[in-house]
C-alpha positions as CSV (number, residue, x, y, z in Angstrom):
1,M,-59.1,99.7,-30.7
2,N,-62.2,97.5,-30.7
3,M,-63.3,96.8,-27.2
4,Q,-65.8,94.1,-26.5
5,K,-67.6,92.9,-23.4
6,L,-66.2,89.7,-22.1
7,F,-68.7,89.1,-19.3
8,G,-71.0,91.0,-17.1
9,I,-71.9,91.0,-13.3
10,S,-75.3,92.2,-12.2
11,I,-75.0,94.2,-9.0
12,D,-78.0,95.5,-6.9
13,G,-77.6,99.1,-5.7
14,S,-75.7,102.2,-6.6
15,L,-73.3,102.4,-3.6
16,V,-71.4,99.2,-4.3
17,R,-68.1,98.5,-2.7
18,L,-65.5,96.8,-4.8
19,A,-62.0,95.2,-4.2
20,L,-59.8,93.7,-6.8
21,S,-57.0,91.2,-6.1
22,T,-53.7,91.6,-7.8
23,G,-52.1,88.2,-7.1
24,S,-49.8,86.6,-9.7
25,E,-51.7,83.3,-9.9
26,S,-55.3,84.5,-9.6
27,C,-57.6,87.4,-10.1
28,Y,-60.7,88.0,-8.0
29,L,-63.2,90.7,-7.7
30,A,-65.1,91.1,-4.4
31,Y,-68.3,93.2,-4.4
32,T,-71.1,93.9,-2.0
33,A,-74.2,91.8,-2.8
34,S,-76.5,94.6,-1.6
35,V,-76.1,98.1,0.0
36,L,-78.3,96.9,2.8
37,S,-76.6,93.7,3.9
38,G,-73.1,92.6,5.0
39,E,-72.8,90.0,2.2
40,V,-69.9,90.0,-0.2
41,E,-69.7,88.1,-3.5
42,L,-66.3,86.8,-4.6
43,Y,-66.0,86.5,-8.4
44,D,-63.1,84.6,-10.1
45,L,-62.2,86.8,-13.1
46,L,-59.9,84.2,-14.7
47,N,-62.6,81.5,-14.8
48,K,-65.5,83.9,-15.1
49,K,-67.6,82.5,-12.4
50,K,-68.9,83.3,-8.9
51,Q,-66.6,81.7,-6.3
52,K,-68.6,82.1,-3.2
53,T,-70.9,84.4,-1.1
54,I,-69.5,85.6,2.2
55,L,-71.8,86.6,5.1
56,A,-69.3,88.9,6.7
57,H,-71.4,91.3,8.8
58,K,-74.9,92.0,10.0
59,N,-74.7,95.7,8.8
60,P,-73.6,97.0,5.4
61,V,-70.0,96.7,4.3
62,I,-68.1,100.0,4.2
63,Q,-64.6,98.8,3.1
64,M,-62.8,95.8,1.6
65,K,-59.2,95.2,0.7
66,F,-57.2,92.2,-0.6
67,N,-53.6,91.7,0.7
68,E,-50.7,92.0,-1.6
69,E,-50.7,88.3,-2.6
70,G,-54.4,88.5,-3.4
71,N,-55.4,85.5,-1.2
72,L,-56.8,87.2,1.9
73,L,-59.7,89.7,2.0
74,A,-60.4,92.0,4.9
75,I,-64.0,93.2,5.2
76,A,-65.2,96.1,7.5
77,S,-68.6,97.4,8.5
78,A,-69.7,100.4,10.6
79,E,-70.4,98.2,13.7
80,V,-67.1,96.4,13.6
81,L,-63.9,97.8,12.1
82,V,-62.6,94.5,10.7
83,R,-64.3,91.2,11.6
84,L,-63.3,88.8,8.9
85,R,-60.3,87.9,7.0
86,C,-61.4,85.4,4.3
87,R,-59.0,83.0,2.7
88,V,-59.7,83.3,-1.0
89,R,-58.3,79.9,-2.2
């Protein structure tokens, strides 16, 4: 099988948190913008473009998870268990 790179995302840091949506109509990748901030980047995998930047917390993000439909993202940091539920669409 010949594998080829379709696109790339540059991520700052080695302790990056990732979440992947599994919705039937869309596909998103959420990843931390930096290991030192509470910013999360939302990337549209179908259209191959950054959707938005979310300033979720003042402290670093420790966990993220999409709901089953892939349209809501829960983001947690050390100072607050879950502060934000971001509507993706």
